[in-house]
KEGUVO-947138 format. One record per residue (C-alpha): residue number from 0; residue in three letters; chain; x, y, z. Coordinates in Angstrom, 2 decimals. Example, Ala and Ser with C-alpha at 12.3 -4.5 7.8 and 13.67 -1.06 7.14 Angstrom:
% residues 2
0, ALA, A, 12.30, -4.50, 7.80
1, SER, A, 13.67, -1.06, 7.14
% end
This chain:
% residues 559
0, MET, A, -83.75, 1.84, 16.65
1, ALA, A, -81.48, -0.65, 18.53
2, ARG, A, -80.12, -1.91, 15.26
3, THR, A, -79.25, 1.63, 14.22
4, ALA, A, -77.42, 2.26, 17.53
5, ASN, A, -75.50, -1.00, 17.26
6, ARG, A, -74.50, -0.12, 13.71
7, GLN, A, -73.28, 3.29, 14.86
8, ASN, A, -71.21, 1.69, 17.64
9, ILE, A, -69.66, -0.74, 15.17
10, ASP, A, -68.80, 2.14, 12.83
11, LYS, A, -67.19, 4.04, 15.72
12, VAL, A, -65.03, 1.03, 16.63
13, ALA, A, -64.12, 0.46, 12.98
14, SER, A, -63.10, 4.08, 12.59
15, LYS, A, -60.63, 3.67, 15.47
16, ILE, A, -58.93, 0.59, 13.97
17, LYS, A, -55.49, 1.53, 12.59
18, VAL, A, -53.80, -0.50, 9.91
19, TRP, A, -50.07, -0.93, 10.35
20, ASN, A, -48.09, -1.93, 7.28
21, VAL, A, -45.15, -3.56, 9.04
22, ALA, A, -41.52, -3.94, 8.01
23, PHE, A, -39.07, -6.14, 9.92
24, TYR, A, -35.53, -4.75, 9.84
25, ILE, A, -32.90, -7.41, 10.59
26, ARG, A, -29.15, -6.90, 10.61
27, LEU, A, -26.13, -9.05, 11.41
28, SER, A, -22.79, -7.34, 11.80
29, ARG, A, -19.57, -8.67, 10.26
30, GLU, A, -18.13, -9.59, 13.64
31, ASP, A, -21.28, -11.55, 14.53
32, LYS, A, -21.53, -13.32, 11.19
33, ARG, A, -21.00, -17.07, 11.33
34, GLY, A, -23.16, -18.79, 8.72
35, LYS, A, -22.43, -18.97, 5.01
36, ASP, A, -25.88, -18.07, 3.67
37, GLU, A, -28.48, -16.98, 6.21
38, SER, A, -27.01, -17.07, 9.68
39, GLU, A, -28.66, -18.43, 12.81
40, SER, A, -28.67, -14.96, 14.34
41, ILE, A, -30.83, -13.62, 11.53
42, THR, A, -33.20, -16.57, 11.96
43, ASN, A, -33.44, -15.80, 15.68
44, GLN, A, -34.18, -12.14, 15.02
45, ARG, A, -36.92, -13.09, 12.58
46, LEU, A, -38.53, -15.45, 15.17
47, ILE, A, -38.46, -12.76, 17.87
48, LEU, A, -40.11, -10.17, 15.62
49, SER, A, -42.70, -12.66, 14.32
50, ASP, A, -43.63, -13.74, 17.88
51, PHE, A, -44.11, -10.10, 18.87
52, LEU, A, -46.37, -9.45, 15.90
53, GLU, A, -48.50, -12.54, 16.61
54, GLN, A, -49.00, -11.49, 20.24
55, GLN, A, -50.61, -8.16, 19.32
56, ASP, A, -54.25, -8.59, 20.46
57, GLU, A, -55.35, -4.98, 20.28
58, ASN, A, -57.91, -3.76, 17.77
59, ASP, A, -55.33, -2.44, 15.30
60, GLU, A, -54.53, -4.50, 12.22
61, TYR, A, -50.92, -5.51, 11.55
62, ILE, A, -49.87, -6.52, 8.04
63, LEU, A, -46.33, -7.77, 7.48
64, VAL, A, -45.37, -6.22, 4.15
65, ASP, A, -41.72, -7.28, 3.88
66, GLU, A, -38.54, -7.89, 5.80
67, TYR, A, -35.32, -6.01, 5.10
68, VAL, A, -32.10, -7.84, 5.85
69, ASP, A, -28.46, -6.68, 5.96
70, ASP, A, -26.32, -9.76, 6.55
71, GLY, A, -22.71, -9.13, 7.53
72, VAL, A, -22.95, -5.32, 7.31
73, SER, A, -21.82, -2.77, 9.88
74, GLY, A, -24.49, -0.60, 11.49
75, THR, A, -22.22, 2.43, 11.88
76, THR, A, -23.27, 3.85, 8.52
77, ASP, A, -26.57, 3.65, 6.67
78, GLU, A, -25.24, 4.23, 3.11
79, ALA, A, -23.63, 0.76, 2.87
80, ARG, A, -26.75, -1.08, 4.09
81, LYS, A, -28.73, -2.06, 1.01
82, GLY, A, -31.57, -3.53, 3.06
83, PHE, A, -31.87, -0.35, 5.13
84, GLN, A, -31.82, 1.83, 2.01
85, ARG, A, -34.57, -0.29, 0.43
86, LEU, A, -36.62, 0.13, 3.62
87, LEU, A, -36.29, 3.93, 3.47
88, ALA, A, -37.30, 3.92, -0.21
89, ASP, A, -40.43, 1.84, 0.51
90, ILE, A, -41.38, 4.16, 3.38
91, GLN, A, -41.19, 7.13, 1.02
92, LYS, A, -43.38, 5.23, -1.48
93, GLY, A, -46.03, 4.82, 1.25
94, LYS, A, -45.70, 1.04, 1.51
95, ILE, A, -44.51, 1.03, 5.16
96, ASN, A, -45.71, 2.93, 8.22
97, CYS, A, -44.33, 0.70, 11.01
98, VAL, A, -40.76, -0.57, 11.49
99, ILE, A, -39.96, -3.25, 14.08
100, VAL, A, -36.44, -4.20, 15.18
101, LYS, A, -35.01, -6.44, 17.88
102, ASN, A, -33.06, -3.58, 19.52
103, LEU, A, -31.64, -0.17, 18.68
104, ALA, A, -28.19, -1.65, 17.94
105, ARG, A, -29.66, -3.62, 15.03
106, SER, A, -30.75, -0.35, 13.40
107, PHE, A, -28.04, 2.07, 14.54
108, ARG, A, -24.49, 1.89, 15.86
109, ASN, A, -23.99, 5.57, 15.11
110, ASN, A, -25.64, 7.78, 17.74
111, GLY, A, -25.94, 10.67, 15.29
112, ASP, A, -27.96, 8.51, 12.87
113, GLN, A, -30.14, 7.22, 15.70
114, SER, A, -31.01, 10.77, 16.81
115, TYR, A, -31.73, 11.83, 13.22
116, TYR, A, -34.06, 8.96, 12.30
117, LEU, A, -35.92, 8.67, 15.64
118, GLY, A, -36.21, 12.40, 16.23
119, ASP, A, -36.73, 13.64, 12.67
120, TRP, A, -36.93, 11.31, 9.68
121, PHE, A, -39.37, 8.68, 10.96
122, PRO, A, -41.81, 11.23, 12.54
123, ARG, A, -41.66, 13.39, 9.39
124, ASN, A, -42.64, 10.33, 7.31
125, ASN, A, -45.36, 9.23, 9.80
126, VAL, A, -43.59, 6.01, 10.68
127, ARG, A, -44.05, 4.13, 13.92
128, PHE, A, -40.74, 2.73, 15.18
129, ILE, A, -40.68, -0.21, 17.62
130, SER, A, -37.55, -1.57, 19.32
131, LEU, A, -38.18, -4.58, 21.58
132, TYR, A, -35.11, -4.99, 23.82
133, GLN, A, -32.34, -3.20, 25.72
134, GLN, A, -34.14, 0.15, 25.67
135, PRO, A, -37.71, -0.59, 24.45
136, VAL, A, -39.11, 2.08, 22.14
137, ASP, A, -42.58, 2.54, 20.61
138, THR, A, -42.96, 5.99, 19.10
139, TYR, A, -46.74, 5.55, 18.59
140, LYS, A, -47.72, 4.46, 22.08
141, ASP, A, -45.14, 6.74, 23.71
142, PRO, A, -44.25, 9.56, 21.27
143, GLN, A, -41.89, 11.21, 23.78
144, ILE, A, -39.82, 8.06, 24.30
145, ALA, A, -37.23, 9.15, 21.72
146, GLN, A, -36.48, 12.22, 23.86
147, ASN, A, -36.10, 10.10, 26.99
148, ILE, A, -32.53, 10.32, 28.30
149, ALA, A, -32.28, 6.52, 28.32
150, VAL, A, -32.56, 6.32, 24.51
151, PRO, A, -29.59, 8.57, 23.62
152, VAL, A, -27.61, 6.93, 26.45
153, GLN, A, -28.27, 3.56, 24.84
154, GLY, A, -27.24, 5.10, 21.54
155, PHE, A, -23.93, 6.24, 23.02
156, LEU, A, -23.36, 2.77, 24.51
157, ASN, A, -24.04, 1.14, 21.13
158, GLU, A, -21.68, 3.54, 19.39
159, GLU, A, -18.96, 2.97, 21.97
160, HIS, A, -19.34, -0.77, 21.51
161, ALA, A, -18.96, -0.29, 17.75
162, ARG, A, -15.86, 1.87, 18.27
163, GLY, A, -14.28, -0.64, 20.65
164, THR, A, -15.06, -3.56, 18.36
165, SER, A, -13.64, -1.70, 15.36
166, GLU, A, -10.45, -0.85, 17.24
167, SER, A, -10.06, -4.43, 18.45
168, ILE, A, -10.47, -5.82, 14.93
169, ARG, A, -7.98, -3.26, 13.57
170, ARG, A, -5.36, -4.25, 16.16
171, THR, A, -5.88, -7.93, 15.38
172, PHE, A, -5.47, -7.32, 11.64
173, ASP, A, -2.38, -5.15, 12.20
174, LYS, A, -0.76, -7.93, 14.23
175, LYS, A, -1.38, -10.36, 11.39
176, ARG, A, -0.02, -7.86, 8.87
177, GLU, A, 3.14, -7.41, 10.94
178, LYS, A, 3.71, -11.18, 10.73
179, GLY, A, 3.22, -11.20, 6.98
180, LEU, A, -0.07, -13.12, 7.13
181, HIS, A, -2.45, -12.46, 4.25
182, ILE, A, -5.79, -11.14, 5.55
183, GLY, A, -7.59, -10.12, 2.36
184, SER, A, -10.81, -11.76, 1.21
185, PHE, A, -9.22, -12.47, -2.18
186, ALA, A, -5.66, -13.17, -3.27
187, ALA, A, -4.04, -10.79, -5.74
188, TYR, A, -4.04, -11.80, -9.41
189, GLY, A, -1.34, -14.45, -9.89
190, TYR, A, -1.93, -16.08, -6.50
191, LEU, A, -4.49, -18.22, -4.70
192, LYS, A, -5.30, -18.49, -1.02
193, ASP, A, -3.73, -21.67, 0.32
194, PRO, A, -6.59, -24.12, 1.10
195, MET, A, -4.52, -25.47, 4.02
196, ASN, A, -3.81, -22.00, 5.45
197, LYS, A, -6.16, -19.11, 4.67
198, ASN, A, -3.46, -16.56, 5.63
199, ALA, A, -0.92, -17.90, 3.11
200, LEU, A, -0.59, -17.52, -0.67
201, ILE, A, 0.31, -20.04, -3.35
202, VAL, A, 1.04, -19.38, -7.02
203, ASP, A, -1.81, -19.62, -9.52
204, GLU, A, 0.20, -20.94, -12.47
205, GLU, A, -2.30, -19.87, -15.14
206, ALA, A, -2.47, -16.24, -14.02
207, ALA, A, 1.22, -16.17, -13.03
208, GLN, A, 2.22, -16.80, -16.64
209, ASN, A, 0.41, -13.61, -17.64
210, ILE, A, 2.23, -11.70, -14.90
211, LYS, A, 5.57, -13.00, -16.20
212, ASN, A, 4.64, -11.98, -19.74
213, ILE, A, 3.70, -8.44, -18.62
214, PHE, A, 7.09, -7.92, -16.94
215, LYS, A, 8.93, -9.56, -19.85
216, TRP, A, 7.18, -7.42, -22.48
217, PHE, A, 7.80, -4.24, -20.51
218, LEU, A, 11.51, -5.00, -20.17
219, GLU, A, 11.67, -5.77, -23.89
220, GLY, A, 10.44, -2.26, -24.59
221, LYS, A, 6.70, -2.68, -25.06
222, SER, A, 4.68, 0.29, -23.89
223, LYS, A, 1.96, -0.22, -21.29
224, ASN, A, -0.75, 0.53, -23.85
225, ALA, A, 0.78, -2.02, -26.24
226, ILE, A, 0.75, -4.60, -23.44
227, VAL, A, -2.92, -3.83, -22.77
228, ARG, A, -3.82, -4.29, -26.44
229, THR, A, -1.89, -7.59, -26.62
230, LEU, A, -3.70, -8.99, -23.58
231, ASN, A, -7.16, -7.89, -24.73
232, ASN, A, -6.62, -8.97, -28.36
233, ASN, A, -5.53, -12.43, -27.20
234, GLY, A, -8.72, -12.83, -25.16
235, ILE, A, -6.92, -12.96, -21.80
236, LEU, A, -9.38, -12.13, -19.02
237, CYS, A, -8.56, -9.12, -16.83
238, PRO, A, -8.12, -9.86, -13.09
239, SER, A, -11.74, -9.19, -12.04
240, ALA, A, -13.21, -11.23, -14.91
241, TYR, A, -10.68, -14.01, -14.32
242, LYS, A, -11.61, -14.33, -10.64
243, GLN, A, -15.30, -14.41, -11.50
244, SER, A, -14.64, -17.11, -14.11
245, LYS, A, -13.15, -19.24, -11.31
246, GLY, A, -16.38, -18.99, -9.30
247, LEU, A, -15.22, -16.29, -6.88
248, LYS, A, -17.78, -13.70, -5.77
249, TYR, A, -15.40, -10.90, -6.63
250, LYS, A, -16.50, -7.48, -7.80
251, ASN, A, -14.21, -4.62, -8.74
252, PRO, A, -16.08, -1.33, -8.10
253, LYS, A, -13.82, 0.41, -10.62
254, ALA, A, -14.47, -2.07, -13.44
255, GLU, A, -16.50, -0.61, -16.29
256, GLY, A, -19.21, -2.42, -18.26
257, LYS, A, -20.36, -6.01, -18.26
258, ASN, A, -17.15, -7.27, -19.87
259, PRO, A, -14.26, -5.46, -18.18
260, LEU, A, -10.94, -5.33, -20.04
261, TRP, A, -7.30, -4.83, -19.22
262, SER, A, -6.25, -1.19, -18.75
263, ALA, A, -2.97, 0.72, -18.48
264, VAL, A, -3.75, 1.43, -14.80
265, THR, A, -4.07, -2.31, -14.07
266, VAL, A, -0.79, -3.08, -15.83
267, THR, A, 1.01, -0.22, -14.04
268, ASN, A, -0.20, -1.36, -10.64
269, MET, A, 1.03, -4.89, -11.35
270, LEU, A, 4.44, -3.65, -12.46
271, LYS, A, 4.77, -1.77, -9.14
272, ASN, A, 3.47, -4.55, -6.89
273, ARG, A, 6.17, -6.05, -4.63
274, LEU, A, 3.89, -8.99, -3.95
275, TYR, A, 5.23, -10.60, -7.12
276, VAL, A, 8.79, -10.84, -5.72
277, GLY, A, 7.54, -12.74, -2.65
278, ASP, A, 7.01, -9.81, -0.27
279, MET, A, 3.71, -9.36, 1.55
280, VAL, A, 2.60, -5.74, 1.18
281, GLN, A, -0.58, -4.76, 3.04
282, GLY, A, -2.23, -1.74, 4.62
283, ARG, A, -2.00, 0.46, 1.52
284, GLN, A, -5.52, 1.72, 2.21
285, ARG, A, -7.60, 2.10, 5.35
286, ILE, A, -11.09, 3.09, 6.45
287, LYS, A, -11.25, 6.68, 7.70
288, SER, A, -13.06, 5.70, 10.92
289, TYR, A, -15.62, 3.27, 12.32
290, LYS, A, -18.26, 5.90, 11.40
291, ILE, A, -16.98, 6.94, 7.97
292, HIS, A, -16.60, 3.83, 5.81
293, VAL, A, -14.56, 5.58, 3.12
294, GLN, A, -11.15, 4.28, 2.09
295, GLU, A, -8.15, 6.59, 2.11
296, THR, A, -4.64, 6.03, 0.77
297, VAL, A, -1.94, 5.29, 3.35
298, PRO, A, 1.57, 6.79, 2.92
299, GLU, A, 4.06, 4.18, 1.72
300, GLU, A, 6.18, 4.49, 4.88
301, ASP, A, 3.17, 3.26, 6.92
302, TRP, A, 2.55, 0.12, 4.84
303, PHE, A, 3.07, -3.32, 6.35
304, VAL, A, 5.86, -4.97, 4.33
305, VAL, A, 7.29, -8.40, 5.21
306, GLU, A, 9.84, -9.89, 2.83
307, ASN, A, 9.95, -13.45, 1.50
308, THR, A, 6.58, -14.64, 2.81
309, HIS, A, 5.58, -16.62, -0.29
310, GLU, A, 6.85, -17.95, -3.60
311, SER, A, 7.87, -15.22, -6.03
312, ILE, A, 6.66, -14.93, -9.62
313, ILE, A, 9.18, -12.27, -10.70
314, SER, A, 12.89, -12.13, -9.78
315, ARG, A, 14.04, -9.16, -7.71
316, GLU, A, 16.55, -8.24, -10.40
317, ASP, A, 13.84, -7.90, -13.06
318, PHE, A, 11.49, -6.15, -10.64
319, ASN, A, 14.15, -3.54, -9.79
320, LYS, A, 14.83, -2.94, -13.48
321, VAL, A, 11.14, -2.33, -14.05
322, GLN, A, 10.98, 0.17, -11.17
323, GLU, A, 13.85, 2.13, -12.72
324, LEU, A, 12.08, 2.16, -16.08
325, LEU, A, 8.80, 3.32, -14.53
326, LYS, A, 10.57, 6.43, -13.21
327, LYS, A, 11.57, 7.44, -16.72
328, ASP, A, 9.53, 9.25, -19.36
329, THR, A, 8.85, 6.39, -21.77
330, ARG, A, 5.97, 7.68, -23.86
331, THR, A, 5.70, 6.25, -27.36
332, ALA, A, 4.33, 7.56, -30.63
333, SER, A, 0.70, 6.65, -31.34
334, LYS, A, 1.64, 3.95, -33.89
335, GLN, A, 4.72, 2.75, -32.00
336, LYS, A, 4.30, -0.50, -30.03
337, THR, A, 7.79, -0.74, -28.53
338, LEU, A, 10.05, 1.81, -26.90
339, TYR, A, 12.93, 3.36, -28.78
340, LEU, A, 16.49, 2.58, -27.69
341, PHE, A, 17.00, 5.80, -25.67
342, SER, A, 13.40, 6.34, -24.48
343, GLY, A, 13.47, 7.80, -20.97
344, PHE, A, 17.27, 8.19, -20.79
345, LEU, A, 17.99, 11.51, -22.54
346, ARG, A, 17.97, 14.90, -20.79
347, CYS, A, 18.94, 18.39, -21.88
348, ALA, A, 22.06, 19.37, -19.94
349, ASP, A, 20.80, 22.93, -19.41
350, CYS, A, 17.04, 22.87, -18.74
351, GLU, A, 17.10, 19.18, -17.72
352, LYS, A, 13.90, 18.45, -19.64
353, ALA, A, 13.56, 15.26, -21.68
354, MET, A, 14.83, 15.23, -25.25
355, THR, A, 12.35, 14.68, -28.06
356, ARG, A, 12.89, 12.41, -31.07
357, SER, A, 12.44, 13.51, -34.66
358, GLN, A, 13.04, 11.65, -37.93
359, VAL, A, 14.06, 13.47, -41.10
360, LYS, A, 14.16, 11.07, -44.06
361, GLU, A, 16.59, 8.32, -43.03
362, ASN, A, 18.15, 10.17, -40.10
363, VAL, A, 16.89, 10.38, -36.51
364, TYR, A, 17.69, 13.43, -34.37
365, TYR, A, 17.11, 14.38, -30.74
366, TYR, A, 16.24, 17.94, -29.69
367, CYS, A, 15.61, 19.67, -26.38
368, ARG, A, 11.87, 19.40, -25.76
369, THR, A, 11.72, 22.91, -24.28
370, TYR, A, 13.25, 24.41, -27.43
371, LYS, A, 11.15, 22.37, -29.85
372, ASP, A, 7.72, 22.41, -28.15
373, GLN, A, 7.64, 25.36, -25.75
374, SER, A, 9.93, 28.29, -26.49
375, LYS, A, 13.04, 28.81, -28.60
376, LEU, A, 14.03, 31.57, -26.17
377, ALA, A, 13.91, 29.33, -23.09
378, CYS, A, 16.60, 26.91, -24.30
379, THR, A, 18.66, 25.94, -27.36
380, LYS, A, 18.48, 22.96, -29.72
381, HIS, A, 21.02, 20.65, -28.06
382, MET, A, 20.67, 18.60, -31.23
383, ILE, A, 22.42, 15.27, -31.69
384, ARG, A, 22.05, 12.57, -34.34
385, HIS, A, 20.94, 9.12, -33.19
386, ASP, A, 23.78, 7.17, -34.83
387, GLN, A, 26.40, 9.50, -33.30
388, LEU, A, 24.80, 9.22, -29.87
389, GLU, A, 24.63, 5.44, -30.09
390, LYS, A, 28.33, 5.19, -31.00
391, ALA, A, 29.34, 7.56, -28.19
392, VAL, A, 27.32, 5.74, -25.50
393, PHE, A, 28.55, 2.38, -26.76
394, TYR, A, 32.17, 3.61, -26.48
395, VAL, A, 31.59, 4.89, -22.92
396, LEU, A, 30.13, 1.58, -21.79
397, LYS, A, 32.93, -0.41, -23.43
398, GLN, A, 35.46, 1.70, -21.52
399, GLN, A, 33.63, 1.26, -18.21
400, ILE, A, 33.35, -2.48, -18.73
401, TYR, A, 37.10, -2.61, -19.43
402, ILE, A, 37.75, -0.66, -16.21
403, ALA, A, 35.48, -3.03, -14.25
404, VAL, A, 37.41, -6.06, -15.55
405, SER, A, 40.72, -4.37, -14.63
406, LEU, A, 39.44, -3.50, -11.16
407, SER, A, 38.37, -7.09, -10.62
408, GLU, A, 41.86, -8.31, -11.49
409, MET, A, 43.42, -5.73, -9.15
410, PHE, A, 41.10, -6.78, -6.34
411, SER, A, 42.15, -10.36, -6.77
412, LYS, A, 45.83, -9.41, -6.50
413, ILE, A, 45.24, -7.19, -3.47
414, ASN, A, 43.16, -9.82, -1.69
415, MET, A, 45.76, -12.48, -2.40
416, ALA, A, 48.68, -10.33, -1.16
417, PRO, A, 49.65, -10.68, 2.54
418, LEU, A, 48.49, -7.83, 4.78
419, GLN, A, 51.23, -5.58, 6.05
420, LYS, A, 51.82, -6.37, 9.69
421, SER, A, 52.77, -2.78, 10.45
422, HIS, A, 49.38, -1.48, 9.38
423, SER, A, 47.56, -4.15, 11.35
424, ILE, A, 49.69, -3.44, 14.42
425, ARG, A, 49.04, 0.31, 14.15
426, LEU, A, 45.30, -0.31, 13.99
427, ASN, A, 45.38, -2.59, 17.03
428, GLU, A, 47.45, -0.08, 18.99
429, HIS, A, 45.11, 2.74, 18.09
430, ILE, A, 42.05, 0.71, 19.10
431, SER, A, 43.71, -0.29, 22.41
432, CYS, A, 44.61, 3.33, 23.13
433, LYS, A, 41.05, 4.50, 22.53
434, GLU, A, 39.60, 1.72, 24.68
435, LYS, A, 41.85, 2.78, 27.59
436, GLU, A, 40.77, 6.38, 27.10
437, LEU, A, 37.13, 5.25, 27.10
438, LEU, A, 37.63, 3.31, 30.36
439, LYS, A, 39.25, 6.31, 32.06
440, ILE, A, 36.45, 8.72, 31.12
441, SER, A, 33.82, 6.19, 32.15
442, CYS, A, 35.44, 5.96, 35.59
443, TYR, A, 35.46, 9.77, 35.86
444, LYS, A, 31.78, 9.82, 35.01
445, GLN, A, 30.97, 7.20, 37.67
446, GLY, A, 32.88, 9.19, 40.31
447, LEU, A, 30.89, 12.35, 39.58
448, TYR, A, 27.82, 11.10, 41.42
449, GLU, A, 29.78, 10.42, 44.60
450, ASP, A, 31.40, 13.88, 44.41
451, TRP, A, 27.95, 15.46, 44.15
452, LYS, A, 26.49, 13.40, 47.01
453, ASP, A, 29.51, 14.25, 49.19
454, GLY, A, 29.06, 17.95, 48.48
455, ASN, A, 32.31, 18.38, 46.57
456, ILE, A, 30.44, 19.82, 43.56
457, ASP, A, 27.00, 21.41, 43.20
458, HIS, A, 24.19, 19.98, 41.06
459, ILE, A, 24.76, 22.37, 38.13
460, ASP, A, 28.45, 21.39, 37.87
461, TYR, A, 27.47, 17.75, 38.17
462, CYS, A, 25.01, 17.99, 35.24
463, GLN, A, 27.43, 19.92, 33.03
464, MET, A, 30.38, 17.59, 33.70
465, LYS, A, 28.19, 14.51, 33.24
466, GLU, A, 26.96, 15.81, 29.86
467, ASN, A, 30.55, 16.58, 28.79
468, TYR, A, 31.77, 13.07, 29.70
469, GLU, A, 28.85, 11.51, 27.82
470, ARG, A, 29.76, 13.46, 24.68
471, GLN, A, 33.38, 12.28, 24.96
472, ILE, A, 32.27, 8.67, 25.45
473, GLN, A, 30.05, 8.84, 22.36
474, ALA, A, 32.84, 10.33, 20.24
475, ILE, A, 35.39, 7.72, 21.34
476, ASN, A, 32.92, 4.89, 20.68
477, GLU, A, 32.45, 6.17, 17.11
478, VAL, A, 36.26, 6.29, 16.58
479, ILE, A, 36.63, 2.73, 17.89
480, MET, A, 33.82, 1.49, 15.65
481, ASN, A, 35.42, 3.09, 12.56
482, LEU, A, 38.81, 1.61, 13.40
483, GLN, A, 37.30, -1.84, 13.86
484, ASN, A, 35.47, -1.54, 10.52
485, GLU, A, 38.72, -0.54, 8.83
486, LYS, A, 40.52, -3.50, 10.35
487, ARG, A, 37.73, -5.88, 9.34
488, GLU, A, 37.74, -4.58, 5.77
489, LEU, A, 41.50, -4.88, 5.59
490, GLU, A, 41.37, -8.49, 6.79
491, ASN, A, 38.48, -9.52, 4.57
492, GLY, A, 39.41, -7.59, 1.45
493, VAL, A, 36.72, -6.64, -1.08
494, ASP, A, 34.24, -8.96, -2.70
495, THR, A, 35.18, -9.13, -6.36
496, GLU, A, 31.62, -10.22, -7.11
497, ASN, A, 29.99, -7.07, -5.74
498, PRO, A, 27.05, -5.68, -7.79
499, PHE, A, 29.12, -2.96, -9.47
500, LEU, A, 31.73, -5.33, -10.83
501, ALA, A, 29.44, -8.27, -11.57
502, THR, A, 26.93, -6.19, -13.51
503, PHE, A, 29.54, -4.62, -15.77
504, ILE, A, 31.73, -7.71, -16.20
505, LYS, A, 28.88, -9.89, -17.47
506, HIS, A, 28.72, -7.57, -20.52
507, LYS, A, 32.45, -7.77, -21.29
508, ASN, A, 31.73, -9.34, -24.69
509, ILE, A, 29.34, -6.56, -25.69
510, ASN, A, 29.19, -5.97, -29.46
511, LYS, A, 25.99, -3.94, -29.75
512, LEU, A, 24.17, -1.37, -27.65
513, THR, A, 20.75, -2.68, -26.56
514, ARG, A, 18.00, -1.31, -24.35
515, ASP, A, 18.60, -4.13, -21.82
516, ILE, A, 22.20, -2.99, -21.36
517, LEU, A, 21.13, 0.64, -20.96
518, ILE, A, 18.59, -0.33, -18.32
519, GLU, A, 21.20, -2.24, -16.32
520, LEU, A, 24.15, 0.14, -16.57
521, VAL, A, 22.92, 3.67, -17.28
522, ASP, A, 20.98, 6.08, -15.09
523, ARG, A, 20.69, 8.97, -17.56
524, ILE, A, 22.44, 10.67, -20.49
525, LYS, A, 22.84, 14.46, -20.73
526, ILE, A, 23.12, 16.20, -24.10
527, TYR, A, 25.11, 19.46, -24.20
528, VAL, A, 24.70, 22.38, -26.60
529, ASN, A, 27.82, 21.48, -28.59
530, GLY, A, 26.68, 17.90, -29.13
531, SER, A, 28.87, 16.40, -26.41
532, ILE, A, 27.35, 14.01, -23.88
533, SER, A, 27.79, 12.86, -20.29
534, VAL, A, 26.67, 9.42, -19.21
535, LYS, A, 25.67, 8.93, -15.57
536, LEU, A, 26.23, 5.29, -14.73
537, LYS, A, 24.58, 3.28, -12.01
538, PHE, A, 26.63, 2.06, -8.99
539, ALA, A, 28.37, 5.44, -8.64
540, ASN, A, 28.81, 4.97, -4.88
541, GLU, A, 30.20, 1.46, -5.39
542, TYR, A, 32.68, 2.82, -7.90
543, ARG, A, 33.98, 5.41, -5.43
544, ARG, A, 34.27, 2.83, -2.68
545, VAL, A, 36.32, 0.39, -4.74
546, ALA, A, 38.53, 3.22, -6.03
547, GLU, A, 39.30, 4.29, -2.45
548, TYR, A, 40.02, 0.70, -1.49
549, ILE, A, 42.50, 0.29, -4.36
550, GLU, A, 44.22, 3.59, -3.54
551, VAL, A, 44.72, 2.66, 0.12
552, ASN, A, 45.69, -0.96, -0.35
553, SER, A, 47.92, -0.41, -3.37
554, SER, A, 50.05, 1.97, -1.31
555, GLU, A, 50.08, -0.44, 1.63
556, ASN, A, 51.27, -3.33, -0.52
557, ALA, A, 53.89, -1.11, -2.14
558, VAL, A, 55.58, -0.39, 1.22
% end
């Protein structure tokens, strides 16, 4: 009988024993991270949790199933935490029914997530949640603890700490960006991080040669798709694969497949990247907020751009040519590897759409794209033969080059001729007169305050007269500045090596129209309905300026 009673008591005790399948969740934030592999902070967290588990002397059984670690990951969002996501998956599989953390901040830095998991998700999945420090929580021993005001308050404090830390880090990074210091984890393709200065870049000669080839091929007329095929066919590794081949732990989330290849998007981005001319360009993307870890594109005017911070790979001249070409419609036929001579330059004079190319036997013609592909009622043919167009454009450029050479010679004569004293004297007299006028009005303005304080004028008159004097002062200052600029220009003459002249003069021995010459000298070519053309040249503003200079100074020297 006693044995039976003892057995019943043992069974009652056994029935009350609860088995807890325990998971340790351990997290180290990016700002706390110090170690290279497993940081000391993570080791400390593991020791604290293990000590707690060993000290449990109650009848329940505790089985450590696994630990889930997020090293160097923010706690403001749960999607990016692989360890946390694995923990949730194992809970749903029934492997875990008890989660232990050092404190609430290790699990949550977002108060909304904390409220959701403690108040809903964990109870719904029959999970006991234990937090040891700051605001201790044990949802099994004290089920109402999650509703205690102290818990959400701690959540708000943790979130505010995360917000403040995020803002502080952002300000620090922005200061570095303003100084042109490189702050990325990896250098862009073509560069390496300087081992002596982690915020500086040095040229990676192997990759830089590929960058030079890409720009060279594009300027020679190769299409972007043809460049991509050349790179891939020659076995040249794309940027992500190249970095990995050098032992870098780099991963491009947009790369497809196990063996990523070059793409037209990659080539286009390189052709647009000012980094290759020696300028540091950063801040093109940003995280939406410390809670929402999603990148968004930043408007170009808000980028951080600092010129000449590192060695260039591409000259500014070639880079600028490429930018002009990228603005043009330079599509090629499916079997065409290089661009045609006039690709991207031709426009219909009426509808302003691009012209389309067509070959009939041995002859090549250009037609208005609207007329040919969309509607014959919307526009007319505007047809012109290629050989006629080439001759006409060649003639126009020859004439402009001749004019540029003549202008250069005229500038030399004007700059060598003595300045007319009368003109210089008139300018000085005019400037002196305006300066006296400025002094007089400034004195009037200063006397206004005394007149108002003495009661000679009321406050309304004072404000109106003060505003009127300020407008006069501003206008006179502008006149003086213009006169001084005119005098300075007269004394210094005009630089005969300005971009307009130099660019045209270097082609003075032109004997054939090439795409390189078009890129340098021509903005666009309009085709009219009768087959006539108009060529819009680059440096139009420079041309007007030098023409005005010649007109003024030729008359001065003729006096």
